[in-house]
TORBAKE-955776 format. One record per residue: residue number from 1; residue in one letter; x, y, z of N, C-alpha, C, O in turn. Coordinates in steps of 0.2 Angstrom, whole numbers, always signed. Each point is the difference from the previous one (the first is absolute). Layout:
// TORBAKE-955776
NUM	A	X	Y	Z	X	Y	Z	X	Y	Z	X	Y	Z
...
END
This chain:
// TORBAKE-955776
1	M	-219	-74	-355	-5	-1	-5	-5	-6	+3	+3	-5	+3
2	T	-9	+5	-4	-5	-5	+2	+1	-6	-5	+0	+1	-6
3	E	+0	-7	+9	+0	-6	-4	-7	-1	-2	-4	+0	+3
4	L	+4	-2	-10	-7	-1	-3	-1	-8	+1	+4	-4	-3
5	K	-9	+2	+6	-2	-7	+1	-7	+0	+2	-3	+4	+3
6	F	+0	-10	-4	-7	-2	+2	+1	-6	+5	+4	-5	-1
7	V	-7	+6	+7	+0	-5	+5	-7	-2	+2	-4	+5	+1
8	Y	+2	-11	-1	-6	-2	+2	+0	-6	+5	+4	-5	-1
9	V	-7	+5	+7	+0	-5	+5	-7	-3	+1	-5	+4	+0
10	T	+4	-10	+0	-6	-3	+1	+1	-7	+4	+5	-2	+0
11	Y	-11	+0	+3	+1	-6	+4	-5	-5	-3	-6	+2	-1
12	I	+8	-8	+0	-4	-5	-4	-1	-6	+5	+5	-3	+2
13	A	-11	+0	-2	-1	-6	+4	+2	-6	-5	-4	-2	-3
14	T	+10	+0	+3	+3	-5	-4	+7	-2	+3	+2	+3	+5
15	T	+1	-8	-8	+6	-2	+2	+6	+3	-4	-2	+2	-6
16	P	+8	-1	+8	+5	+2	-5	+1	-4	-6	+1	+3	-5
17	E	-2	-9	+6	+0	-5	-6	-5	+1	-5	+1	+1	-6
18	K	-7	+0	+8	-6	+2	-5	+1	+7	-3	-1	+1	-6
19	L	+4	+4	+10	+1	+6	-3	+5	+0	-5	+0	+3	-5
20	W	+6	-7	+7	+5	+0	-5	-2	-3	-6	+2	+2	-6
21	Q	-6	-7	+6	-3	-3	-6	-4	+5	-4	+1	+0	-6
22	A	-5	+4	+9	-4	+5	-3	+4	+5	-4	-2	+3	-5
23	L	+8	-2	+8	+5	+5	-3	+4	-2	-6	+2	+3	-4
24	T	-1	-10	+4	+5	-3	-4	-2	-5	-5	+3	-2	-5
25	D	-10	+0	+5	-3	-5	-4	-4	+4	-5	-5	+3	+1
26	G	+7	-4	-7	-3	+4	-6	-8	-2	+0	-4	+5	-2
27	A	+3	-11	+3	-7	-2	-1	-4	+3	+6	-6	+2	-1
28	F	+9	+0	+6	-4	+3	+6	+0	+8	-1	-5	+3	+1
29	T	+10	+0	-4	+0	+7	-1	-5	+2	-5	-3	+5	+1
30	E	+2	-9	-6	-5	+1	-5	-7	+1	+3	-4	+4	-2
31	R	+3	-7	+8	-7	+0	+3	-1	+7	+4	-6	+2	+1
32	Y	+11	+2	+1	-1	+6	+4	+3	+6	-3	+0	+5	+3
33	W	+4	-6	-9	+5	+6	-2	-2	+1	-7	+4	+0	-5
34	F	-10	+2	+3	-2	+2	-6	+1	-5	-6	+2	+2	-5
35	G	-2	-8	+7	+1	-6	-5	+8	+0	-1	+2	-3	-5
36	T	+2	+6	+8	+7	+0	-1	+3	-6	+3	+0	-2	+6
37	R	+4	-2	-10	+4	-6	+2	+7	+2	+1	+3	+2	-5
38	I	+0	-3	+11	+7	+2	+1	+3	-7	+0	-1	-5	+2
39	E	+7	+6	-6	+4	-6	-2	+7	+1	+2	+3	+5	-2
40	S	+0	-10	+6	+7	+0	+2	+2	-6	+3	-5	-4	+2
41	D	+11	+2	-2	+2	-6	+4	+2	+2	+7	+2	-4	+4
42	W	-2	+11	-3	+2	+3	+7	+6	-1	+2	+2	+1	+6
43	S	+3	-3	-10	+7	+0	+2	+3	+7	+0	-2	+4	-4
44	L	+7	-3	+7	+4	+7	+0	+2	+1	-7	+3	-4	-3
45	G	-5	+10	+1	+2	+2	-7	-5	-2	-6	+1	+2	-5
46	A	-6	-7	+7	-4	-2	-5	-5	+5	-3	-1	+5	+4
47	K	-1	-6	-10	-5	+5	-3	-7	-1	+3	-2	-5	+2
48	V	-1	+11	-1	-7	+0	+2	-4	+3	-6	+1	+5	-2
49	S	-6	-9	+0	-5	+3	-5	-7	+0	+2	-2	-4	+4
50	F	-1	+10	-6	-7	+1	+2	-4	-1	-7	+1	+4	-4
51	R	-5	-9	+4	-4	-1	-7	-7	+1	+1	-3	-2	+5
52	S	+1	+6	-10	-8	+2	+0	-2	-1	-7	+3	+2	-5
53	D	-8	-6	+4	-3	-1	-7	+6	-4	-4	+0	+2	-6
54	G	+4	-6	+9	+5	-3	-4	+6	+4	-1	+5	-3	-3
55	S	-5	+9	+4	+7	+4	-2	+3	+3	+7	-4	+1	+5
56	I	+10	+0	-5	+3	+3	+6	-1	+7	+0	+1	+4	-4
57	S	-4	-2	+10	-2	+7	+1	+6	+4	+4	+1	+6	+0
58	D	+2	-10	+5	+5	+2	+4	+6	-5	+1	-2	-6	-2
59	Y	+8	+8	+4	+5	-6	+1	+5	+3	+6	+0	+6	+1
60	G	+4	-10	+1	+5	+1	+5	+4	-5	+1	+1	-5	-4
61	E	+3	+5	+10	+5	-5	+2	-1	-1	+7	-1	+5	+4
62	V	+2	-11	-1	+0	-2	+7	+6	+3	+3	+6	-1	-2
63	L	-7	+5	+7	+5	+3	+4	+2	-3	+7	+5	+0	+2
64	E	-11	-3	+0	+1	-3	+7	-6	-5	+0	-6	+1	-2
65	C	+7	-7	+5	-5	-5	+0	+2	-5	+7	+4	-4	-1
66	K	-8	+6	+6	+0	-4	+6	-7	-3	+1	-4	+4	+3
67	P	+3	-10	-5	-7	-3	+0	-3	+2	+7	+3	-2	+6
68	Y	-9	+4	-6	-5	+1	+5	+2	+6	+5	-4	+1	+4
69	T	+9	+3	-6	+2	+6	+4	+1	+6	-4	-2	+5	+1
70	R	+5	-6	-7	+2	+6	-4	+1	-1	-7	+4	-5	-2
71	L	-7	+9	-3	+1	-1	-7	+1	+7	-3	-4	+5	+2
72	S	+9	-4	-6	+1	+7	-3	+2	-1	-7	+4	-5	-2
73	Y	-7	+9	-3	+2	+0	-7	+0	+7	-3	-4	+4	+3
74	S	+8	-3	-8	-1	+6	-4	-6	+0	-4	-3	-6	-1
75	W	+1	+11	-1	-7	+1	-4	+1	+5	-5	+1	+6	+1
76	H	-2	-8	-7	+1	+5	-6	-7	-1	-4	-2	-5	-2
77	V	-2	+10	+2	-6	+0	-3	+1	+1	-8	+3	+5	-2
78	K	-6	-9	-1	+1	-1	-8	-7	+2	-3	+1	+2	-6
79	F	-6	-2	+9	-7	+0	-4	-1	+7	-4	-5	+0	-4
80	H	+8	+5	+6	-1	+7	-3	+6	+4	+1	+4	+0	+5
81	E	-3	+4	-11	+6	+4	+0	+1	+5	+6	+6	+2	+2
82	A	-12	+0	+0	+1	+5	+6	+3	-3	+6	+3	+4	+4
83	F	-3	-10	-3	+3	-4	+5	+7	-3	-2	+5	+0	+4
84	S	-5	-3	-10	+6	-4	-2	+6	+4	-1	+6	-2	+0
85	R	-6	+9	+0	+6	+4	-1	+3	+1	+7	+6	+2	+0
86	E	-9	-4	+6	+3	+1	+6	+4	-6	+2	-1	-6	-3
87	R	+6	+7	+7	+4	-6	+2	-4	-5	+5	-5	+2	+3
88	P	+8	-8	-3	-4	-4	+5	+0	+2	+7	+5	+3	+2
89	S	-10	-4	+1	-1	+1	+8	+1	-7	+3	+1	-5	-3
90	R	-2	+5	+10	+1	-6	+4	-6	-1	+4	-3	+5	+4
91	V	+0	-11	-4	-6	-1	+5	+3	-6	+5	+3	-5	-2
92	T	-5	+6	+8	+2	-5	+5	-6	-2	+4	-4	+5	+2
93	F	+3	-11	-1	-5	-3	+5	+3	-3	+6	+4	-4	-1
94	E	-6	+6	+7	+2	-2	+6	-6	-4	+4	-5	+3	+1
95	L	+6	-9	+0	-5	-4	+4	+2	-1	+7	+6	-3	+1
96	E	-10	+5	+3	+2	-2	+8	-6	-3	+3	-6	+3	+0
97	P	+7	-9	+3	-6	-3	+3	-2	+4	+6	+5	+3	+3
98	V	-11	-3	-1	-2	+4	+5	-2	-5	+6	-5	-3	+0
99	G	+10	+3	+5	-1	-4	+6	+0	-8	-2	-2	-2	-5
100	P	+4	-1	+10	+1	-8	+0	-7	-3	+0	-4	+2	+3
101	G	+3	-7	-7	-6	-4	+0	-6	+3	-4	-5	-3	+0
102	R	+6	+9	-3	-5	+3	-4	+1	+0	-7	+6	+1	-2
103	A	-11	-1	-2	+1	+0	-7	-1	+7	-3	-5	+1	-3
104	E	+9	+4	+5	+0	+7	-2	+7	+2	-2	+5	-2	+3
105	V	-5	+6	-8	+6	+2	-3	+0	+8	-1	-5	+2	-3
106	K	+10	+2	+5	+0	+7	-1	+4	+0	-7	+6	-3	+0
107	L	-9	+6	-5	+3	+1	-6	+2	+7	-1	-4	+4	+0
108	T	+11	-2	-2	+2	+6	-1	+2	+0	-7	+5	-4	-2
109	V	-8	+8	-3	+3	+1	-7	+3	+7	+0	-3	+5	+1
110	T	+9	-5	-3	+4	+6	-2	+2	+1	-7	+3	-5	-2
111	H	-6	+10	-1	+2	+1	-7	+4	+6	-1	-3	+5	+2
112	E	+9	-5	-4	+5	+5	+1	+5	+1	-6	-1	-4	-5
113	D	+5	+8	+6	+6	+2	-5	-3	+3	-7	+1	-3	-5
114	F	-5	+8	+6	-3	+4	-5	+4	+6	-1	+3	+3	+4
115	D	-3	-1	-11	+3	+7	-1	-5	+5	+2	-6	-1	+0
116	P	+8	+7	+1	-5	+6	+1	-5	+1	-5	+2	-1	-6
117	G	-8	+2	+7	-5	+1	-5	-2	-7	-3	-4	+0	-5
118	S	+5	-6	+8	-2	-6	-3	-7	-1	-1	-4	+1	+4
119	K	+2	-3	-10	-6	-2	-2	-2	-7	+3	-6	-1	+1
120	V	+11	-3	-1	-1	-7	+3	-2	+1	+7	-5	-4	+2
121	L	+8	+8	+2	-2	+1	+7	-7	+2	+1	-4	-3	+4
122	A	+2	+7	-8	-7	+3	+0	-5	-6	-2	-5	-1	+3
123	A	+7	-3	-8	-4	-6	-2	-1	-5	+6	-5	-3	+1
124	V	+11	+1	+1	+0	-5	+5	-3	+2	+7	-3	-4	+3
125	S	+3	+10	-2	-3	+3	+6	-8	-1	+0	-3	-1	+5
126	N	+1	+1	-11	-7	-1	-1	-2	-8	-1	-5	-2	+2
127	G	+10	-2	-5	-1	-7	-1	+1	-4	+6	-4	-5	+1
128	W	+9	+6	+3	+2	-5	+5	-6	+0	+5	-2	-6	+2
129	P	-1	+11	+0	-6	-1	+5	-5	-5	-2	-2	-4	+4
130	V	+0	+5	-10	-6	-5	-2	+3	-7	-1	-4	-5	+1
131	I	+10	+4	-4	+3	-6	-1	+1	-4	+7	-2	-6	+1
132	L	+5	+10	+4	+1	-3	+7	-7	-1	+3	+0	-5	+4
133	A	-5	+9	-5	-6	-2	+3	-3	-6	-3	-3	-4	+4
134	S	+4	+3	-10	-3	-6	-4	+4	-6	+3	-3	-6	+1
135	L	+10	+6	+0	+4	-5	+2	-3	-2	+7	-1	-6	+2
136	K	+0	+11	+3	-3	-1	+6	-6	-4	+0	-2	-5	+3
137	S	-3	+7	-7	-6	-2	-1	+0	-8	-2	-4	-4	+2
138	I	+8	+3	-7	+0	-7	-3	+3	-5	+5	-2	-6	+0
139	L	+7	+8	+4	+3	-4	+5	-5	-1	+6	+0	-5	+3
140	E	-4	+10	-2	-4	-1	+6	-7	-3	-1	-3	-3	+4
141	T	+1	+5	-10	-7	-2	-2	-1	-5	-6	-5	-3	-1
142	G	+11	+2	-3	+0	-4	-6	-2	+4	-6	-1	-3	-6
143	T	-1	+9	+7	-3	+4	-6	+4	+7	-1	+1	+3	+5
144	A	+2	-2	-11	+3	+6	-1	-5	+6	-1	-6	-2	-1
145	L	+8	+8	+1	-4	+5	-2	-1	+1	-7	+4	-1	-4
146	A	-10	+2	+2	-2	+1	-7	+4	+6	-3	+1	+0	-6
147	A	+1	+5	+10	+4	+6	-3	+7	-2	-2	+3	+4	-4
148	T	-1	-11	+5	+6	-2	-2	+0	-6	-5	+5	-4	-1
149	S	-11	+3	-2	-1	-5	-4	+4	+1	-7	+2	+6	-1
150	A	-1	-11	-3	+3	+1	-6	-4	+5	-5	+2	+4	-4
151	E	-9	-4	+5	-4	+4	-3	+1	+7	+2	-1	+5	-4
152	A	+3	-3	+10	+1	+6	+2	+7	+3	-2	+1	+6	+1
153	A	+3	-10	-3	+7	+2	-2	+0	+5	-5	+4	+5	+1
154	K	-8	-5	-6	+0	+5	-5	-1	+7	+3	+3	+5	-2
155	A	-9	-5	+6	-1	+7	+2	+5	+2	+5	+1	+6	+0
156	A	+2	-10	+4	+5	+2	+5	+7	+3	-4	+3	+5	+2
157	K	-2	-9	-8	+6	+3	-4	-2	+6	-3	+5	+5	+0
158	E	-11	-4	-3	-2	+6	-3	+1	+6	+5	+2	+6	-1
159	K	-5	-7	+8	+1	+5	+5	+7	+2	+2	+1	+6	+0
160	A	+3	-11	+0	+7	+1	+1	+4	+4	-5	+3	+5	+1
161	I	-5	-7	-7	+3	+4	-6	-3	+7	+0	+4	+5	-1
162	A	-10	-4	+2	-3	+7	+0	+3	+4	+5	+2	+6	-1
163	L	-1	-9	+7	+3	+4	+6	+8	+2	-2	+2	+5	+1
164	A	+1	-10	-4	+7	+1	-2	+1	+6	-6	+4	+4	+1
165	E	-9	-4	-5	+0	+4	-6	-2	+7	+2	+2	+5	-3
166	S	-6	-4	+9	-2	+6	+2	+5	+4	+4	-1	+6	+2
167	A	+6	-10	+1	+5	+3	+5	+5	+4	-4	+5	+2	+3
END
């Protein structure tokens, strides 16, 4: 049986420390992730909350946290019943410096542990590329992509819901 997962690899002109901050600091995530503020103390087993417009849209639990190298948490989508009926999936960020003396990091994002026919997998497969492109843009240029602004969040959610309901 084929394992259902989403994998994305990108290279970012930044340091592991700055990339780590961008992944774990809620004030930073709001800038490139559709206005979503990620909140956690990042200790093993700690809760992870994704807040949009003041309410929790998704949540999870820290499964692994090795600063500047690896972060993993469960992810349960709450914002719509088409997704909330599914069990939590797992997202892992692996940060690898590219060569000594260079401020470049290879980022591998693996989102996995989906049930067959997962609507969440289809949604994250559309969402992760634009979020990660915006992350790369903000770290390299200081400006996130307009496609991931808080204003764009409503349209992105509507698109994800429409895709889920048509499947």
